[in-house]
Legacy VTK file of the C-alpha trace (Angstrom):
# vtk DataFile Version 3.0
C-alpha trace
ASCII
DATASET POLYDATA
POINTS 686 float
82.250 25.427 157.460
80.956 26.453 154.111
83.051 25.787 151.071
82.765 28.301 148.310
83.558 27.099 144.809
84.527 29.624 142.203
83.593 28.598 138.669
85.489 29.815 135.669
83.266 31.765 133.286
82.452 29.969 130.077
82.575 33.133 127.976
85.661 35.220 127.505
84.769 38.837 126.840
88.325 39.798 125.984
88.648 36.993 123.424
85.349 37.946 121.814
86.440 41.564 121.484
89.806 40.494 120.069
88.125 38.166 117.585
85.744 40.910 116.433
88.562 43.429 115.987
90.624 40.812 114.140
87.783 40.166 111.694
87.385 43.914 111.108
91.119 44.222 110.526
91.081 41.331 108.045
88.144 42.918 106.204
89.999 46.234 105.968
93.093 44.512 104.562
91.000 42.655 101.990
89.366 45.921 100.909
92.788 47.531 100.475
93.877 44.510 98.442
90.808 44.795 96.229
91.445 48.508 95.808
94.969 47.745 94.612
93.882 45.340 91.894
90.345 46.502 91.079
88.633 49.819 90.525
86.039 49.658 93.286
83.783 52.398 91.917
83.696 50.951 88.412
83.353 47.296 89.445
79.756 46.076 89.929
78.620 44.910 93.341
77.781 41.399 92.112
81.504 40.977 91.404
82.958 42.793 94.422
80.960 40.940 97.091
81.832 37.316 96.079
85.480 38.201 95.512
85.610 39.937 98.902
84.107 36.909 100.650
86.423 34.525 98.784
89.421 36.415 100.205
88.146 37.384 103.662
86.885 33.916 104.636
90.214 32.104 103.944
92.035 34.839 105.887
89.701 34.218 108.812
90.577 30.510 108.659
94.203 31.418 109.437
92.863 33.150 112.558
90.293 30.479 113.443
92.651 27.475 113.540
94.810 28.781 116.456
91.660 29.846 118.341
90.235 26.355 117.856
93.463 24.805 119.192
93.390 26.932 122.334
89.658 26.463 122.885
89.825 22.675 122.641
92.888 22.285 124.903
91.815 24.386 127.894
90.199 21.461 129.834
87.605 23.588 131.652
90.126 26.236 132.643
90.820 29.569 131.037
94.323 29.552 129.515
96.226 32.695 128.720
95.169 32.670 125.090
92.402 33.772 122.745
89.630 31.208 123.053
85.926 30.944 122.230
83.132 28.597 123.337
82.906 25.338 121.441
79.491 26.150 120.017
80.678 29.464 118.671
83.746 27.852 117.098
81.540 25.229 115.421
79.231 27.906 113.987
82.218 29.837 112.658
83.605 26.724 110.974
80.266 25.895 109.375
79.803 29.404 108.016
83.372 29.664 106.718
83.542 26.181 105.188
80.196 26.080 103.391
80.510 29.642 102.071
83.957 28.800 100.739
82.637 25.568 99.245
79.794 27.194 97.321
81.973 30.123 96.247
84.711 27.935 94.798
82.573 25.257 93.184
79.528 27.169 91.962
79.385 30.941 92.365
82.830 32.136 91.252
83.134 29.821 88.185
79.702 30.913 86.967
80.427 34.551 87.737
83.760 34.473 85.924
82.213 33.155 82.725
79.315 35.568 83.150
81.710 38.516 83.129
83.696 37.059 80.226
80.696 36.120 78.081
80.638 39.184 75.816
76.851 39.302 75.585
74.859 42.370 76.538
71.715 40.859 78.044
71.904 39.208 81.506
69.949 36.166 80.327
72.314 35.546 77.426
75.285 35.966 79.762
73.863 33.468 82.229
73.158 30.883 79.524
76.698 31.248 78.167
78.104 30.809 81.681
76.055 27.680 82.249
77.141 26.190 78.927
80.795 27.013 79.587
80.750 25.381 83.023
78.682 22.378 81.941
81.704 20.326 80.882
83.566 21.074 84.112
80.547 20.307 86.250
79.937 17.089 84.288
83.444 15.867 85.101
82.893 16.695 88.765
79.550 14.855 88.707
81.115 11.733 87.201
83.793 11.700 89.899
81.098 12.167 92.530
79.086 9.228 91.182
82.136 6.941 91.270
82.944 8.071 94.808
79.319 7.622 95.891
79.366 4.007 94.722
82.547 3.364 96.715
81.248 5.069 99.875
77.897 3.273 99.631
79.642 -0.104 99.438
82.024 0.732 102.311
79.759 2.615 104.704
76.215 2.300 103.408
74.037 4.763 101.556
73.198 7.424 104.138
72.989 11.197 104.274
76.187 11.361 106.324
77.986 9.326 103.678
76.904 11.683 100.894
77.960 14.716 102.925
81.317 13.128 103.724
81.833 12.209 100.076
81.326 15.789 98.927
83.683 17.180 101.556
86.287 14.467 100.951
86.366 14.981 97.175
86.690 18.752 97.572
89.449 18.242 100.128
91.344 15.762 97.958
91.348 18.044 94.924
92.386 21.042 97.003
95.145 19.075 98.766
96.626 17.821 95.479
96.799 21.361 94.135
98.014 22.817 97.436
100.853 20.300 97.846
102.140 20.959 94.325
101.970 24.754 94.600
103.251 24.852 98.170
106.202 22.626 97.294
107.182 25.032 94.543
106.751 28.086 96.783
108.761 26.632 99.668
111.818 26.688 97.411
110.969 29.796 95.432
110.551 32.192 98.390
114.018 31.791 99.997
115.749 31.410 96.641
114.296 34.663 95.302
115.373 36.453 98.474
118.944 35.193 98.105
119.025 36.099 94.414
117.589 39.583 94.889
120.208 40.332 97.537
122.704 40.668 94.667
121.837 43.946 92.926
123.846 43.283 89.763
122.444 39.765 89.426
118.913 41.053 89.881
119.482 43.670 87.176
120.864 41.017 84.836
117.787 38.823 85.318
115.519 41.795 84.640
117.428 42.441 81.425
117.043 38.797 80.417
113.313 38.998 81.106
112.849 42.282 79.204
112.742 40.877 75.611
110.022 38.386 76.561
107.834 41.070 78.134
108.508 43.368 75.199
107.511 40.720 72.667
104.297 39.942 74.553
103.511 43.636 74.655
104.012 43.858 70.893
101.718 40.889 70.331
99.063 42.347 72.643
99.100 45.696 70.824
98.884 44.032 67.411
96.011 41.820 68.550
94.112 44.805 69.931
94.643 46.794 66.750
93.405 43.881 64.648
90.204 43.697 66.687
89.761 47.473 66.563
90.005 47.317 62.780
87.165 44.780 62.729
85.082 47.128 64.859
85.845 49.961 62.429
84.725 47.807 59.492
81.518 46.974 61.319
80.881 50.628 62.050
81.169 51.512 58.371
78.428 49.049 57.504
75.057 50.755 57.335
73.037 48.049 55.591
72.199 44.384 56.014
72.269 42.569 59.329
74.627 45.139 60.853
71.689 47.538 61.272
70.085 45.194 63.808
73.104 45.513 66.129
73.957 49.152 65.518
73.852 50.101 69.222
76.116 47.204 70.123
78.609 48.178 67.425
78.568 51.806 68.568
79.346 50.721 72.125
82.301 48.685 70.881
83.510 51.634 68.832
83.294 54.009 71.801
85.256 51.576 73.926
87.916 51.276 71.226
88.244 55.055 70.972
88.513 55.463 74.738
91.274 52.855 74.892
93.333 54.463 72.128
96.587 56.163 73.128
99.867 57.215 71.616
101.028 53.636 71.208
100.665 52.525 67.624
100.780 49.004 66.198
104.037 47.717 64.833
102.579 45.882 61.874
99.951 47.538 59.744
99.310 44.998 57.040
96.059 43.552 55.711
96.925 40.246 57.308
96.757 41.704 60.818
93.138 42.776 60.556
90.539 40.036 60.680
87.828 39.634 58.109
84.262 40.531 58.968
81.594 38.018 57.855
78.874 39.128 55.521
76.130 38.122 57.972
76.466 39.607 61.450
75.027 37.466 64.239
74.716 37.888 67.986
77.159 35.062 68.556
79.781 36.730 66.354
79.428 40.065 68.153
79.618 38.351 71.558
82.798 36.559 70.517
84.259 39.808 69.170
83.344 41.625 72.393
84.895 38.898 74.497
88.120 38.919 72.479
88.212 42.707 72.552
87.853 42.813 76.330
90.608 40.246 76.771
92.896 42.088 74.351
92.398 45.403 76.146
93.212 43.906 79.511
96.131 42.003 78.007
97.582 45.232 76.682
97.060 46.998 80.005
98.716 44.077 81.770
101.883 44.091 79.701
102.107 47.886 79.573
102.026 47.931 83.366
104.519 45.057 83.596
106.837 46.715 81.088
106.670 50.047 82.922
107.504 48.424 86.254
110.327 46.417 84.689
111.889 49.513 83.130
111.583 51.480 86.359
113.072 48.632 88.403
115.998 48.348 85.997
116.562 52.102 86.207
116.568 52.023 90.021
118.964 49.067 90.152
121.316 50.673 87.653
121.279 53.857 89.743
122.223 51.835 92.846
125.127 50.219 90.991
126.371 53.548 89.624
126.290 55.136 93.084
129.014 52.802 94.399
131.701 55.249 93.221
130.379 58.298 95.096
128.525 56.520 97.937
125.591 58.843 97.299
122.285 57.654 95.910
119.576 59.807 94.385
116.779 58.196 92.397
115.384 61.461 91.063
111.696 62.130 90.671
109.372 59.628 89.035
105.706 58.895 89.809
106.226 55.141 89.471
108.825 53.292 91.484
109.586 49.648 92.165
109.011 50.256 95.905
108.130 52.976 98.368
111.665 53.247 99.798
113.005 55.613 97.096
110.248 58.081 98.011
111.357 58.368 101.650
112.266 62.024 102.253
114.181 61.981 105.561
117.101 59.973 104.137
120.060 61.877 102.741
121.895 60.471 99.678
124.555 58.751 101.801
122.071 57.003 104.101
119.954 56.043 101.098
123.018 54.456 99.490
123.817 52.494 102.654
120.197 51.366 102.909
119.921 50.028 99.358
123.470 48.718 99.020
124.062 47.124 102.429
121.039 47.061 104.729
118.355 45.755 102.353
120.603 43.020 100.812
121.597 41.893 104.331
117.950 41.757 105.393
117.084 39.726 102.309
119.821 37.225 103.083
118.667 36.976 106.707
115.030 36.455 105.740
116.125 34.038 103.031
117.953 31.925 105.615
114.951 32.112 107.979
112.465 31.069 105.295
114.793 28.337 104.049
114.852 26.875 107.567
111.045 27.188 107.768
110.672 25.410 104.424
112.950 22.607 105.574
110.894 22.231 108.772
107.635 21.992 106.828
109.027 19.390 104.415
110.472 17.426 107.340
107.130 17.537 109.160
105.320 16.269 106.066
107.695 13.321 105.797
107.866 12.361 109.480
104.290 12.899 110.665
103.122 9.380 109.769
106.207 7.662 111.241
107.262 9.716 114.280
104.869 12.638 114.843
106.644 13.589 118.074
109.660 14.667 115.986
107.678 17.086 113.834
109.313 20.529 113.890
105.969 22.290 113.561
104.489 20.338 116.468
107.464 21.081 118.726
107.101 24.833 118.152
103.305 25.027 118.514
102.818 22.591 121.432
106.170 22.429 123.230
104.813 21.076 126.547
102.154 18.805 124.954
99.541 20.116 127.443
97.754 23.138 126.062
98.186 25.862 123.483
98.962 29.295 124.883
99.121 32.680 123.239
102.670 32.079 122.038
101.639 28.797 120.455
98.746 30.568 118.731
101.079 33.170 117.222
103.446 30.410 116.086
100.581 28.424 114.551
99.334 31.508 112.700
102.852 32.160 111.405
103.185 28.572 110.118
99.775 28.709 108.459
100.463 32.091 106.904
103.794 30.927 105.492
102.288 27.738 104.053
99.480 29.697 102.365
101.962 32.308 101.102
104.133 29.565 99.605
101.114 28.163 97.758
100.188 31.617 96.433
103.769 32.233 95.296
103.544 28.926 93.458
100.381 30.179 91.748
102.272 33.228 90.506
105.368 31.308 89.393
103.884 28.231 87.749
102.730 29.336 84.304
99.926 26.874 83.601
96.955 29.184 84.131
96.643 30.666 80.654
96.700 34.437 80.364
95.203 35.233 83.771
97.095 37.821 85.784
96.663 40.429 88.501
97.130 43.996 87.256
97.162 47.040 89.489
93.777 48.796 89.287
92.972 47.008 86.008
92.528 43.311 86.786
90.104 41.590 84.449
86.894 40.450 86.147
87.307 36.832 85.100
90.898 36.792 86.409
89.775 38.290 89.728
87.147 35.553 90.140
89.626 32.837 89.241
92.339 34.015 91.634
89.866 34.548 94.476
88.415 31.065 93.954
91.889 29.520 93.937
92.845 31.263 97.188
89.652 30.032 98.826
90.110 26.516 97.468
93.653 26.142 98.815
93.204 27.503 102.334
91.004 24.804 103.932
93.158 21.831 102.743
96.315 23.627 103.912
94.700 24.337 107.295
93.704 20.714 107.807
97.105 19.542 106.558
98.633 21.775 109.228
96.558 20.005 111.889
98.056 16.661 110.844
101.459 17.921 112.036
100.209 18.129 115.639
99.894 15.242 118.124
96.890 12.990 117.699
95.154 14.026 120.924
95.348 17.727 120.063
94.170 17.140 116.525
91.171 14.990 117.434
89.984 17.316 120.189
89.580 20.289 117.858
86.211 21.361 116.518
87.695 21.476 113.024
88.457 17.755 113.201
84.964 16.946 114.444
83.464 18.970 111.635
85.740 17.996 108.721
88.232 15.332 109.780
85.750 12.648 110.763
83.919 12.938 107.452
87.170 12.865 105.487
88.288 9.746 107.347
84.942 8.042 106.749
86.557 5.207 104.755
90.059 3.672 104.899
90.920 5.193 101.529
90.417 8.780 102.689
92.136 8.258 106.060
95.337 7.020 104.448
95.304 9.785 101.867
95.915 12.480 104.529
99.225 10.981 105.623
100.557 9.318 102.473
99.922 11.845 99.741
101.723 14.866 101.355
104.965 12.873 101.021
104.784 13.724 97.312
105.713 17.284 98.248
109.250 16.138 97.466
108.371 16.099 93.755
107.713 19.850 93.321
110.464 20.668 95.815
113.071 18.686 93.878
111.703 19.879 90.536
112.125 23.504 91.582
115.394 23.020 93.432
117.160 21.154 90.600
115.417 22.959 87.705
113.609 19.977 86.268
111.199 22.424 84.628
113.947 23.777 82.392
114.988 20.279 81.370
111.375 19.363 80.569
111.135 22.485 78.455
114.277 21.580 76.544
113.014 18.047 75.894
109.350 18.689 75.081
109.420 22.343 74.069
107.261 23.757 76.859
107.834 24.925 80.411
105.771 24.705 83.578
107.606 27.388 85.517
109.335 30.605 84.594
112.907 29.581 85.385
114.392 30.874 82.133
115.648 34.147 83.580
118.172 32.541 85.873
119.126 29.784 83.423
119.752 32.208 80.562
122.129 34.214 82.729
124.054 31.076 83.683
124.092 29.426 80.261
124.730 32.620 78.294
126.770 34.973 80.507
127.994 37.007 77.538
124.402 37.852 76.613
124.692 37.326 72.868
121.907 35.996 70.658
118.175 36.480 70.552
116.641 37.213 73.911
119.958 37.720 75.715
120.494 40.218 78.485
122.251 42.585 76.094
119.121 42.817 73.985
117.067 43.491 77.114
119.529 46.150 78.237
119.275 47.891 74.866
115.479 47.819 74.987
115.456 49.312 78.484
118.014 51.996 77.566
116.036 53.070 74.523
112.888 53.193 76.596
114.479 55.327 79.293
116.018 57.671 76.730
112.743 58.122 74.848
113.919 56.439 71.632
112.380 53.053 72.204
109.325 51.346 70.879
107.212 52.484 73.811
107.056 55.818 75.567
106.231 54.999 79.174
103.091 56.790 80.206
104.704 58.225 83.315
107.115 60.192 81.160
104.399 61.568 78.955
106.425 61.380 75.741
104.949 60.560 72.378
105.522 57.071 71.101
108.176 56.556 68.446
106.783 53.130 67.682
106.591 53.257 63.933
109.667 55.365 63.237
112.354 53.890 65.471
111.675 50.250 64.741
112.750 47.819 62.093
111.296 44.360 61.932
112.874 40.985 61.772
110.647 38.178 60.558
111.710 34.583 60.793
109.608 31.456 60.135
107.936 30.303 63.306
108.965 33.370 65.318
107.110 36.592 66.024
109.971 38.491 67.661
110.268 42.029 66.426
113.755 43.407 66.724
114.482 47.012 67.550
116.986 48.824 65.418
119.414 51.346 66.800
117.809 54.736 67.216
119.183 57.529 65.087
118.449 61.187 64.730
115.978 60.751 61.889
112.336 60.523 62.861
110.992 59.717 59.395
109.626 56.234 58.770
111.872 53.831 56.932
110.517 52.923 53.525
111.833 49.402 53.517
112.382 46.707 56.075
115.814 45.505 56.820
117.027 42.716 58.996
119.088 43.691 61.971
121.820 41.207 62.658
122.700 40.130 66.124
125.216 42.592 67.538
128.680 41.195 67.955
130.570 44.313 68.959
131.389 44.158 72.625
130.957 47.406 74.481
131.990 48.464 77.927
130.365 45.566 79.801
133.242 43.098 79.928
133.006 42.129 83.567
132.092 38.551 82.596
135.152 38.049 80.343
138.781 37.446 81.124
141.683 38.947 79.207
141.965 36.206 76.576
138.206 36.139 75.850
138.138 39.906 75.548
141.150 39.887 73.187
139.581 37.140 71.045
136.301 39.055 70.809
138.111 42.235 69.819
140.042 40.467 67.038
136.878 38.748 65.812
134.920 42.000 65.793
137.729 43.735 63.919
137.558 41.253 61.025
133.757 40.891 61.033
132.899 44.580 61.114
135.579 45.889 58.746
134.610 46.515 55.111
136.717 45.155 52.288
138.737 48.018 50.738
137.983 49.010 47.187
141.537 48.397 45.954
141.422 44.842 47.326
138.103 43.964 45.747
139.405 44.206 42.166
137.404 44.689 39.011
135.019 41.970 37.826
135.949 40.160 34.650
133.968 41.460 31.672
133.650 39.965 28.228
134.353 42.177 25.258
131.373 43.933 23.745
131.630 42.005 20.492
131.439 38.675 22.438
128.573 39.568 24.791
126.361 41.300 22.235
125.855 44.211 24.636
125.660 47.771 23.292
126.314 49.191 26.785
129.620 49.453 28.515
128.254 48.066 31.739
125.077 46.489 33.044
125.533 47.690 36.579
123.317 50.290 38.077
125.121 53.599 38.108
127.012 52.950 34.834
126.457 54.553 31.452
122.743 53.711 31.568
122.284 56.433 34.165
123.097 59.005 31.475
120.082 57.878 29.426
117.543 57.875 32.235
117.220 54.223 33.225
118.660 50.782 33.705
120.135 49.181 30.597
118.302 46.364 28.860
120.499 43.786 27.105
120.814 44.633 23.417
118.984 47.994 23.593
119.377 51.510 24.867
116.732 53.557 26.582
116.874 57.105 25.265
115.532 59.750 27.573
LINES 1 687
686 0 1 2 3 4 5 6 7 8 9 10 11 12 13 14 15 16 17 18 19 20 21 22 23 24 25 26 27 28 29 30 31 32 33 34 35 36 37 38 39 40 41 42 43 44 45 46 47 48 49 50 51 52 53 54 55 56 57 58 59 60 61 62 63 64 65 66 67 68 69 70 71 72 73 74 75 76 77 78 79 80 81 82 83 84 85 86 87 88 89 90 91 92 93 94 95 96 97 98 99 100 101 102 103 104 105 106 107 108 109 110 111 112 113 114 115 116 117 118 119 120 121 122 123 124 125 126 127 128 129 130 131 132 133 134 135 136 137 138 139 140 141 142 143 144 145 146 147 148 149 150 151 152 153 154 155 156 157 158 159 160 161 162 163 164 165 166 167 168 169 170 171 172 173 174 175 176 177 178 179 180 181 182 183 184 185 186 187 188 189 190 191 192 193 194 195 196 197 198 199 200 201 202 203 204 205 206 207 208 209 210 211 212 213 214 215 216 217 218 219 220 221 222 223 224 225 226 227 228 229 230 231 232 233 234 235 236 237 238 239 240 241 242 243 244 245 246 247 248 249 250 251 252 253 254 255 256 257 258 259 260 261 262 263 264 265 266 267 268 269 270 271 272 273 274 275 276 277 278 279 280 281 282 283 284 285 286 287 288 289 290 291 292 293 294 295 296 297 298 299 300 301 302 303 304 305 306 307 308 309 310 311 312 313 314 315 316 317 318 319 320 321 322 323 324 325 326 327 328 329 330 331 332 333 334 335 336 337 338 339 340 341 342 343 344 345 346 347 348 349 350 351 352 353 354 355 356 357 358 359 360 361 362 363 364 365 366 367 368 369 370 371 372 373 374 375 376 377 378 379 380 381 382 383 384 385 386 387 388 389 390 391 392 393 394 395 396 397 398 399 400 401 402 403 404 405 406 407 408 409 410 411 412 413 414 415 416 417 418 419 420 421 422 423 424 425 426 427 428 429 430 431 432 433 434 435 436 437 438 439 440 441 442 443 444 445 446 447 448 449 450 451 452 453 454 455 456 457 458 459 460 461 462 463 464 465 466 467 468 469 470 471 472 473 474 475 476 477 478 479 480 481 482 483 484 485 486 487 488 489 490 491 492 493 494 495 496 497 498 499 500 501 502 503 504 505 506 507 508 509 510 511 512 513 514 515 516 517 518 519 520 521 522 523 524 525 526 527 528 529 530 531 532 533 534 535 536 537 538 539 540 541 542 543 544 545 546 547 548 549 550 551 552 553 554 555 556 557 558 559 560 561 562 563 564 565 566 567 568 569 570 571 572 573 574 575 576 577 578 579 580 581 582 583 584 585 586 587 588 589 590 591 592 593 594 595 596 597 598 599 600 601 602 603 604 605 606 607 608 609 610 611 612 613 614 615 616 617 618 619 620 621 622 623 624 625 626 627 628 629 630 631 632 633 634 635 636 637 638 639 640 641 642 643 644 645 646 647 648 649 650 651 652 653 654 655 656 657 658 659 660 661 662 663 664 665 666 667 668 669 670 671 672 673 674 675 676 677 678 679 680 681 682 683 684 685
């Protein structure tokens, strides 16, 4: 008898096709993301390509880790999962890792400073970028030298040791940053979902946040106007060293004219415009160009943020007002806080039910789901070095401890995606990155490089940290561990770092959960996270004082009614910046207060200080009867004017005792008959 043995094919055609389609899908999503934040036609290719790779490669890592798990656990058989040959997985890891490494540590930092240099010539831009990154690269080199000495003593001076040192240092820095940001995001994601489920509370937080955004917008406009005035002074110069840079100055002037709109500066004083030096140099013009580019993008950023904040507040107020009629109609506006108000097949009643009941319930459900996921991740970080078999992540990915099927791959991708999303939410919430921000269709080139580099830098450490949740045999059989894990664990110091340091995730989790950031801000005068919106609502429910929710509500109402300091571009109205505003200056504060809008559109000749409003209007939902009665009595006495009959006449000395030839020295007395104010002892005859 002949025995026929059937061998399992070593190449899976279906998995290869799925992997290719998945990469194409990821590339399409990255292109849509770039289109949202960048103008693809106006952005040069040398900026688009590195940013695209810095986003597409980390996204492919989220796909590659589950494939690696299934490929390494099949034991010569073909499991019902997406798997690839070991050689192909190794090539994919090498391409992804080393491209990410060079993008984050060399290409994107140099490219960001190249875009932000302000010079016109490519050589001058490159030299400025090299000088700007020299200090950062010097610090990295010093750390590498110290680590090389340690590795050489522990493992000998070999090429493998140098390669492991480089990968270990990059991993350590990325893991430190990822643990801090992920710990903040694991609390922030479910908490924001629970908070946003309450429509009135969400509106109140937007109103608290409105004065801060408004003040930053005012500062951005004033800064841009100051720089534009310097460009105008340079353009008026026709002699001296300015003639050598006439083309450069004309380009700056054309850019200033193209950026001009109906929004006018609040302050137009000589102090706001900078002085132009007598000798114009290339370095001065580069610095002016760099500051001008940053100011333009800063203005665009806060205009866009202010527009979205006003529109969101309008939508939320419309939802609250519709509770009486159970019918919701948002009206027509080209800019909305979401796409749901633009859905046409919903009638007003169904739209009200959707925004008042369905969406808040979904937010609470997802908030509970993400809170449980966050607790599982924190528990897995704490227990993986003591009892890895009790890890919640490991029990969901490898329930039978044999192989990883298609369900385990989907679960692993979901865990990885949530961990990366938590880190990215932490990037957005923790305000320690300067003035970098993502703006729809107007993101600054330097900010785009920085954000793309940070995404790429965080993904690989998070992916390897995810592998440490799994059992030891699964982790060590993966190609990712053979490629990266063995070099990281080259010395006892690095091997212990993987399991000990993630325990410190409790620090950002507790800091965010118990608002340690707000307490640090109160003690030292600075904040690491933007937790003031929620704290201001709790600590100041009445909303009185500078920066309260009542001030934000007034700013939003004036903006929506067209009498504010800024006419939103979507409404097309002309700005009433200079005519509807009075200014309040206080030492050490740059807040500009908005006066109540009246019917007059003429500019006020003099500045007057607007006191904090104390009259309580219709919003008394946060007060009980006794507080409301006390506020009414207090407002009655504070706002009432003293009657004339109660004031009495001031005591005057007789004319023969005071030596005055006038009957009164007050303005509006007998001196008005003679054409002027009286001078003691004399009369002015008209």
